[in-house]
N, C-alpha and C positions, 0 to 999 in steps of 0.2 A: 548257339553253344554246342559243344560236342560232349558226348557222354562216355564215361569209362569207369574203371574200377581200380582199386589197389588191393593187392593180395600178399599173403605171406605163406609160410609152410603149413598153415591150417587148411589151405586149399589144396586141391589135388595137383599132381605134376602136370596133368594135361588140361587143367582148368575146365574139365568137362562138367563140373558141377556149378559153373557160373556162366553168365552170358557175356562173351567177349564183345566189346563195342569198339569205339574209336581209339581208345588207348588203354594200356594196362601198366600200372606202376607196381613193381615187385620188391618186396623186402629182400635185401641182399645180405646185410650185416648188422651187427649190434656190438657196440663197444670195440674191443680188440680181440674177441675170442669166438663170437658166434657167426656162423655163415649158414644161410638158408640152403639146405641140400637140394631143394626142388627148383631153385631159381633158373637154372639153365633150361630145364624142360619147360617150365612155365613161360619163359621168354620165347622159346622156339614155337610153342603152341600159339602164343599171341601174335608173333610175326607171321605165322602161317595163315592167320585169319585177318591179316592186313592192319593190325593195330600198331600204333606208335608205342614204343616200349620205354619204360623208365625203371630206375632202380633207386631204392632209398636205404639210408643208413640210420639206425636208431642210436642217437647220441647218448653217451653215458659220461659221468664225471671222469676226469682223468686227462691224459695227454691228447690234445686235439690233433696234433700233427700225426701222431701214431694212428689215431682212428681214421684220419683222412687217407693215409697210406694203406691201411688195412682194407678200407672200403673200396678204393679204386683197384686194388690188386685182386680182391675176392669177387667183386661184382662181375657178372657175366655180360658186361656192356660192350657194345660196338659203336662205331661212329654213327652219330645221329640219335643215340639214346639220351634220355634225360637222366640226370642224377639229382637226388634230393637228400637233404638232411632233415631227419625227423626230430624235432625239438619238443619233447614232452617231459623229460626228467627235470624236476625243479632243482636238482643238484648241478645242472649245467647252467652257468651264468650267461647273460646276454653277450658279454665280451667273449666267452668261450664259443658260443654259437657263431659269432662273427668270424672268429679265428678259424673255426672248422670249415665254414663256407669258403673262406678265402684260400685255405689250404687245398681243398678239393678242386677249386677252380684253377689254382696254380698247377696242380698235378694233371688235370684234364681240361686244358684251356679251350679245346674245341667243343666241349659239351656244355649244354645249358645246365646250370646248377640252381636248384630251387631250395627255398626254406619251407618246410611243413611245420605248422604249429596250430594249436587251437586258438580260438578267438580270445580266450582269457589270457593266454600267454602273450598274444600280440598286443593286447590293450593294456595289460597290467604288469607284465614282467619285462617285455622288450623296451629298450630305451633308445635304440638307434635307428629303427625302421630299416635295418640292413637285411636284405634277403637275396643278395647276389643277382641272379638273372630273373627272379620272379618269386611271387608269394603263392604258396599252396595253403589255403586257409581252411581249417575245419570249423564249421558252424552248423550245428544240426537244428537250431531253433529258427532258421529262416529258409525260405524256398531255394531250390537249386538256382544258382546264378545270382543270388541276392544276399551275400553275406553282409552282416551288419558292421562293416568297416569302411573307412574312407580311402585307405590306401589301394592302389590298383592291385588286382589279384589276377593270377594266371590260371590256377585251379581252385575249385571249391569242393571240399568233401562235405556233402550235405546230409548224408545218412550212413548208418552202420548196419542197416537191416535190408535184406538178409546178409549183406556183405557190404564192405565199404564202397559207397557210391560217390562218384565225382562228376563234375562238369569242367570243361576247359573253355576259357574265354577266347575262342577262335571261331570264325565263321564257317570254316570247312576243314576237313581232314587234311587237305593239301596245304592249307595255311599253317596248321600245326606241324606238319612234317617239314615244311620250309623253315619254320622258326626253330624247330629242334635241330635241324641239320646245320644251322648257322648261315652266315652270309656266303654267297657263292664267290669262289675265286678270291677269298680273303677280303672282299669289299666290305668296309665297316658299315654298320647300320646307318650312321648319319649320312653317308654318301649315297646309300640306296634311297633314303628319304629325299635328299636334295635333288637327285636325278629325277625322281618322280614328280616333285613339286614343279621343277622347271619344265617337265614334259606337258603340263596342263596348258592347253592353248589359251592365250590371252584374248578374251572376247566377251561380249555381252551374253549372259546366261539366263536372263529373266525376260518376261513378256511385259510390254507396256500397255496399259489401258488408260483411256482419257479420264476415267472416274477415279481410279486408285493409283495411277502412276505405275512404277515398277512393282511387280506382284510378289517378289520373293519366292516364287516357285522355281526350284532348280533341281538338277539331278543330285546335287550335293545334299540338299535337304531330304530328298527321298532316301539316299543312302544312309543318312544319319537317323532317319525315322521321325523327323520333325520338319516337315516342309511348310513353306508359306510364312516363315518368320525370318527375322534378320539372321544372316548365315555366315558372318565372318568367323566366329569361333567354330561353327560347324565345319567350315572348310578346313580349318587347322586339324580338327579331329579326323576328318575324312582322309586327309593325307597320311596320317599315321596309321589309320585303319587299313588303308589300301596296301600298305607295306607290311602289315601284320605287327605293327608296333603300338597299337592302341592300348595295350596293357600297361604302358608306362605313362600314360597321360589320362587326366580325368575326362569323362564324357559329360561335358557341360556346354551350354550355349551362351554362357555369360562370362565376360572378360574379367570382372572383379572376382567371380567365383574361382576361376583358374589361378588368379593372382594370389588369393588367400590360400588356396590349396598348395601352391608352390612355396609360399613363404613358410607354411606350417611344416614343410618337409625339407627345408634347407635347399630348395631348388630355385631360389630367386636370385637374380643378379642385376646390377646396374650397368652391366657390360653386354654387348651383343655376342652371340655365338650361333653357329650354323644350326638351323632347326629350331631355334628358340621361338617362343610365342611372345611378341612384343605387345605391351599394353600402351595404346595410344590414347591420349587425352583422358586419363583417369577412368578408363572403362568404356570409352566410346567406340573403340574399334581395335582390331587386332589383325596382324599378318604374321607370316613365318619369315624368319631371317634367312636370307640366301647368300649374304656376303656382307663385308664391312671393310672400312679402312680407318685411318686415324680421325677423319672428319665425319664420315657418313655411315649410315646403316642402310643396307639394301634389302628390301622385303618384297614378298609376293603374297597376295591374299584375295579372298573372296568377299563379295558384297561391298566391293570398292569401286572407285571411279577412275577411269583412265586419266593419267596426268594431262592437265590442260582442259579436260572436259567439264561441262557444267551439267549437273544432274540433280539439283535441288537437295544435295546432301544425302540422297538415299542409297546410292551404290547400285550397281546393276551387273557386275561381272567379276572376272578374275583379271587382275592387273598388277604390274610391278611398280614399285615406287622407291624413291630415294629421300631420306630425311637426315638432317644434321643430328648427330648423336647427342649433342648437348641441348637440343631444342626442348623447350618445356613440354612439347607434345609427347615426347618419349618418356614414359613413366618408369619403365624397367622391363625385365625379361624373365619369363619362365623358361628354365633350361632343363629339359628332360634328361634323365639318366638312361642312356641306351642300354639295352639288355646285353650287348656284347662287351660292355665295359669300356668301349673306346670313346674318349671324349672328342667331340667335334672341334674344328677350329674355333677358338674363343679369344676375345680381347680381355677377358677377366684375369688379372694377375693372381687372383685367389679363387679360381673357379671352384665351385662346390663339388665338382666331380673329379678334381685333381688334374685338370688339363693344364698345359703350358700355354701362356698367352702368346699370340702372334700379332704383328702389326696390322695385317690385312689378309683377307681371303676373297677370292673371286672364283665363281664356278667356272671350271675349264671346259665343261661339256660332259655328257654322259659317259660313264665307263662300264655300265651294265644295263641290261634290258630293264626298262621301267617295270614296276610291280604290276601294272595293269595297262591296257592300251591307253595311249596318250589322249585319245578322244573317247570318253566314256559312252556306253550304249545309251542312245536317246530314250527318254521315257515319255509316255503319254498317259495322262490322268483320265481314267474313264469318267469319273464324276464331272470333271471340268469339260470334257468333250461332249457329254450328254447335255450339259448346260448350254454349250455353244450351239448344239444342234437344235435346241428348243428356243434359243434366244435370237440367233442371227437371222433366221428366215423372216421374222416379223419386224426386224429392225431396219435401219437405213441401209441401202445397198452397200455392201462391202464391210459391214460392221464386223469387228473382230473381238469376240469374247475371249478366245483362247488361241491366239495367233500361232504360237510355236507348235502346239499339239495338232492343230488343224492342218497346218502346212505339212507335217509328217504324214498324216492320214490322206490328205489330198494327193501327195506325191505317190503314195502306195496305190490309191485307187486309180490314178492316172496310168501307172505302170500295169495295172491289171486290166486296163481298157474299159473301165466302168463309166467314164465320161462320154457323153454323146459328142460327136465331132464338133457340133456348133457350140458346145459348152466348154470346150477345153480351155478357152481364154479365162475361165473362172477357176481353173484347177490349181492355181498357185497363189490365190489371194489371201489365204489364212482366214477366210470367212466360211463358216459352215452354213451357207445359205441354202436356198431351195435346190439349186443345181447340185450341190454336194450331197444333200439329203437324198436326191434321186439316184446319184451315183452309189451312195452307200446302200440303198435299197437293192440295187443290182448285185452288189457284193453279197448281201444277205441271201438273196435268192440263189446265187451261185452255190452257197453253202447249204442249199435246200431248206432254208427257212421260208415260212409263208405266213399269211395273215398278219396279226399284230407283231409277230417276230420279224417281219420284213417291212418295217415302217420307216426305215432310214435313220432311226435313232440307234446309235451304237450300243451293243451289249457286250458283256465280257467275253463270251465265246467267239463272236464274230471279230471283235477287235483284236483279241489275242491271236487268232488265226492270221489276221492281216499283219500283225506285228512280227510274227515268226517268219513270214515270207519276206518282210522288208526291213528287218533290223531294228525294231524298236520294242521296248518293254512296256507292258501295261501295268499301271499301278492304280490303286483306288482313287 
C-alpha cells in the first residue's frame, strides 16, 4: 500500500507543516462559491516532492451540473491528476451524488474520478454502489488498508490525527501514477488486460512429487500471498493485479465467493465478455474469458490441464480451452466494471455495464506492451530448498524434493564454476544431493562464510546473493 494525505486551506500553502508521502489530495471547491485559495501552491509543493496529486470537491445540495462545472473550472488540475467528489452532506441524495460523479467524468473524461464518503454513508445512505472510477472510503475504526466494507476500494482514509491520513490500494508509486494517467495511447483497460493474459506462456508451472503429485507451488501463488493451494482464482486476480486493475475485483481464492460478490453488485451475467471470470462446474474451477462466438467461449486460466492431457484432475499449469457456451459446465460469468468506463466486447444483450452485444470476438494480437514481462521472474523458496538440501543427500540417488527450485540453483552454481569437473553431470538433475551440497559450500566460502555457515545448506544471505546474479527471487 502507498501512504498519503488529504489537505485543505487549513494547511499551509507549502505543506511544510505535514509530511508529503506518495500522494496528496487537495480540497479545491465547495458548492458553487468556495475555492481553496492555497490549492495551486499546495499542488506545486506536492508535485515538487514527487507525489501524485488529486483534487476534491465538497458537494452541497443544489444543481449538480453547476457544481461539476465549477469544480473542474476552479481546480488547479492537470492531466494525470485525480478528481474526487466528497459526499458528506446528508442533503445530497444518492441520485445527486451519482449525477455529480457522471457530470465531472463527462467534463474531464481523461481524469480518474472518485467518490469519497464515510463508511456510514456507504453502508446506510448509498443505494447504487456507484463510485465512477473508484471508492475513497473513510473508516477510522479499522486499521489502514482494512476498511470494513466489501466493495473494492481505491483509497482508505483511516485517521484524522494529526491530519487526514490515507492509504492507496496500489503496490507501487509507479502503479498509482500509471492508473491516474489512464490507458496509454487510448488503449482501453480491458484490452490491456487481455494482452497481458495472452502474454503468459502456456506451460506447466508446478513441481511433481511422487508422494503428493503436483504441489500447487507457483509464482502466481507467491504474488498473491497464498502459495501451495489451488490457484485458479488466484491466477485471475494476479492478472488484474499485474495491470493495476485489482481494485475492481475481490481478492479471493474461491470461485463461489467471487460469484456471490458479483451477484450482490449487479456484475453477474449468463453471457461471456472479455475479461470475465467464468464459474465452471458450480465452483470447481475458473478461467478468464479471452474470446467467444455464437457457439463457444474461449478461456485461459491457471491450475488447469492442457487440452487432451491426463493429470488426475489436479491441474498443473496455464492453458487455454474451448467450451460450448450452453454446456452445463458453464454456470455464468463475473463481469468486472473497468475503471476507464469502457465495456469490453460482450455477448450480453443487457450487459450490466451498458455494453452493446456483439456476435463474436477473437483476440487479434497485442496492441500495447504487456503490463509486466511475459515470463515472470522465477522464484526459489528458501524453506523448500533447505528441506531439499537435507532430504535429497540421504534419499535414493536422484531424489527430487524440490525439482524446480533446485534446478535454478544448480544452473546458477554451474555458471559460477562451483561444480567439480567430474560432478558436472549432476548439475542439472533437480536433486540437491551430496554433489550439490558440496557445490553450495564452495559458493558460501566464496562469500567468505566459514564453519557452520559454510555447510552447504542454503541460507537467506547466500541464496539472495546467488539469485541477484542469476535472475531469480528468494521467498520464504
